[in-house]
C-alpha positions in Angstrom: -14.9 9.1 6.9 -12.3 6.7 5.0 -9.5 4.4 5.7 -7.1 3.7 2.9 -4.5 0.5 3.1 -2.0 -0.1 1.0 -1.7 -3.7 1.0 1.5 -5.8 0.0 0.8 -7.7 -3.0 1.9 -11.0 -1.6 -1.2 -10.9 1.5 -2.8 -11.5 -2.3 -1.1 -14.1 -4.1 0.7 -15.6 -1.3 -2.6 -16.5 -0.1 -5.6 -16.8 -2.6 -6.6 -19.9 -1.3 -7.6 -17.8 2.0 -8.6 -14.5 0.0 -12.2 -14.5 1.6 -10.8 -13.9 5.3 -8.7 -10.9 3.8 -11.3 -9.5 2.6 -13.8 -9.9 5.4 -10.7 -8.2 7.5 -11.0 -4.9 5.0 -14.4 -5.1 4.5 -15.1 -5.4 8.9 -14.6 -1.6 9.3 -17.9 0.7 9.9 -15.8 3.1 7.9 -15.9 3.3 4.0 -12.6 1.4 2.9 -10.0 2.0 0.0 -7.4 -0.4 -0.6 -4.3 -0.1 -3.0 -2.6 -3.2 -3.6 0.7 -4.2 -4.1 2.2 -6.6 -7.3 3.7 -9.4 -4.7 4.7 -12.4 -6.8 3.6 -11.0 -9.8 7.0 -9.1 -9.4 8.3 -11.4 -11.5 6.9 -10.3 -14.5 8.4 -7.1 -13.8 11.6 -8.7 -13.6 11.3 -10.8 -17.0 10.1 -7.3 -19.0 13.7 -5.9 -17.5 15.6 -8.3 -19.7 13.7 -6.8 -23.2 12.3 -3.1 -22.1 13.4 0.4 -20.5 12.4 0.9 -16.9 8.9 2.8 -18.0 7.7 0.0 -19.6 8.6 -2.4 -16.5 6.3 0.4 -14.7 3.6 -0.1 -16.6 3.8 -4.2 -16.5 4.1 -3.3 -13.1 1.0 -1.5 -13.0 -0.9 -3.8 -15.0 0.1 -6.9 -12.2 -1.2 -4.5 -9.4 -4.7 -3.9 -10.9 -4.4 -7.7 -11.7 -4.4 -8.5 -7.4 -6.7 -5.6 -6.8 -9.6 -7.5 -9.3 -9.0 -10.4 -8.0 -9.4 -8.8 -4.5 -12.7 -7.0 -5.3 -14.2 -10.5 -6.2 -14.4 -11.8 -2.4 -15.0 -7.8 -1.1 -18.3 -6.8 0.6 -19.8 -3.5 -0.9 -16.8 -2.6 -3.1 -17.2 -0.6 -6.3 -17.6 -2.1 -9.4 -14.2 -0.8 -11.3 -10.6 -0.1 -10.2 -9.9 3.5 -10.2 -7.0 4.5 -13.2 -6.8 8.6 -12.3 -7.2 11.0 -9.6 -10.6 12.0 -10.6 -11.6 8.3 -10.3 -10.8 8.1 -6.9 -12.6 10.7 -6.3 -15.8 9.9 -8.1 -15.4 5.8 -6.2 -14.7 7.1 -3.0 -18.1 9.7 -3.3 -20.4 6.7 -3.5 -19.6 5.7 -0.3 -18.6 1.9 -1.4 -15.3 0.2 -0.3 -12.9 0.6 -3.5 -9.9 -1.6 -4.2 -7.3 0.0 -7.1 -3.5 -0.9 -8.2 -1.3 1.4 -9.8 -2.1 5.0 -11.0 1.8 6.1 -12.9 4.9 5.0 -13.5 7.6 5.5 -11.3 4.7 5.4 -8.2 5.0 2.7 -5.6 2.0 1.2 -4.3 2.8 3.5 -0.8 2.9 6.2 -3.1 -0.8 5.4 -5.0 -2.0 5.0 -1.2 -0.7 8.4 0.2 -2.3 10.4 -3.1 -5.6 8.6 -2.2 -5.4 9.5 1.4 -4.8 12.8 0.3 -7.7 13.5 -2.1 -10.5 12.1 -0.2 -8.3 13.0 3.5 -7.8 10.0 5.1 -5.8 8.2 6.9 -2.8 5.7 6.0 -2.7 2.5 6.9 0.6 0.3 5.2 0.4 -3.3 5.6 3.9 -4.8 4.9 6.5 -7.7 5.3 7.6 -6.4 8.4 6.2 -5.3 11.5 7.9 -1.9 12.4 10.1 0.2 10.8 13.8 -0.5 11.7 17.1 1.4 11.5 18.6 -0.7 9.4 17.5 -4.4 8.1 15.8 -5.8 11.1 17.4 -9.4 10.3 21.4 -7.8 11.2 21.8 -8.2 14.7 21.3 -5.1 16.8 18.4 -3.7 14.7 16.7 -1.1 16.6 12.8 -0.4 15.9 11.1 2.6 16.2 7.2 2.7 17.3 7.3 6.6 16.2 9.3 8.4 13.7 9.6 11.8 11.8 9.0 11.8 8.0 12.4 13.4 8.5 14.0 10.6 10.2 12.5 7.9 8.2 14.1 9.4 4.9 17.6 8.7 6.6 15.8 5.3 7.3 15.0 4.6 3.8 16.3 4.4 0.3 14.0 6.0 -1.8 14.4 3.2 -4.5 12.0 3.9 -7.3 12.8 0.4 -9.3 10.0 -0.9 -10.4 8.8 -4.0 -8.3 11.2 -3.2 -6.0 9.8 -1.7 -2.6 10.0 -3.3 0.6 9.6 -0.5 3.1 7.8 3.1 2.7 9.7 4.9 -0.4 10.6 8.2 -1.1 7.6 9.9 -2.4 5.4 8.5 -0.6 7.1 9.8 2.1 7.1 13.1 0.7 2.8 13.1 0.3 2.6 12.1 3.5 4.4 15.0 4.7 2.9 17.9 2.9 -0.3 16.7 3.8 -0.4 15.8 7.7 -1.2 12.2 6.8 -1.4 10.1 9.6 -0.1 7.0 8.9 0.9 3.6 10.3 2.7 1.0 9.1 2.5 -2.7 10.4 3.4 -6.6 9.8 0.3 -7.3 7.0 -1.5 -10.1 8.7 -5.7 -10.8 8.8 -5.9 -9.8 12.3 -3.4 -6.3 12.2 -5.9 -5.3 9.3 -8.4 -5.8 11.4 -7.1 -3.3 14.0 -4.9 -1.0 12.3 -4.9 2.3 14.6 -4.1 -0.4 17.9 -1.9 -3.1 16.5 2.0 -3.1 16.9 3.4 -1.1 14.7 5.3 2.7 13.7 3.5 5.7 14.0 4.8 7.8 10.9 4.3 11.8 11.8 5.0 14.2 9.8 7.8 16.9 10.2 
């Protein structure tokens, strides 16, 4: 049994002095865990590259940034697979060892959430998305009257998100991730990325995403 976590890169880049706390929370699960990290504050490198390169080149910078965060988190994790998977085949090979896995991006155009959904699909795992918001809302949660969803279908979620595939620009689940969750009926929960919630993702406050 495996648990797949999509972890916002800001949880790593913004808490480097407390990295052990995050690593211990991820390592505390009885099940094998597979963690996909985002770019976090390293998104500034992606934006800088955008001044000179095209979208594909920005994506490649973004993948490198996510893998740097993955490598950093790996140093503090317990029972961890020694290499960062870079292909779908690598994911399967790493999962077969039973060790915890930490990885970043795979291919240009795929967000952290999409990569995590692909990983969950490959190893037939539940998916937990630790992000900057506590629930999926019907609009920007900072707006007055914004309503949260404790449960939402993939069909309704598509109406909420923008589906923006801009490198480094994902703040909520993107369209590609939703499509993968839908096609493979992946049990998915989105919640605010805190150490406490990562320790108990099944029961913390958040939104259950229901394939439909």
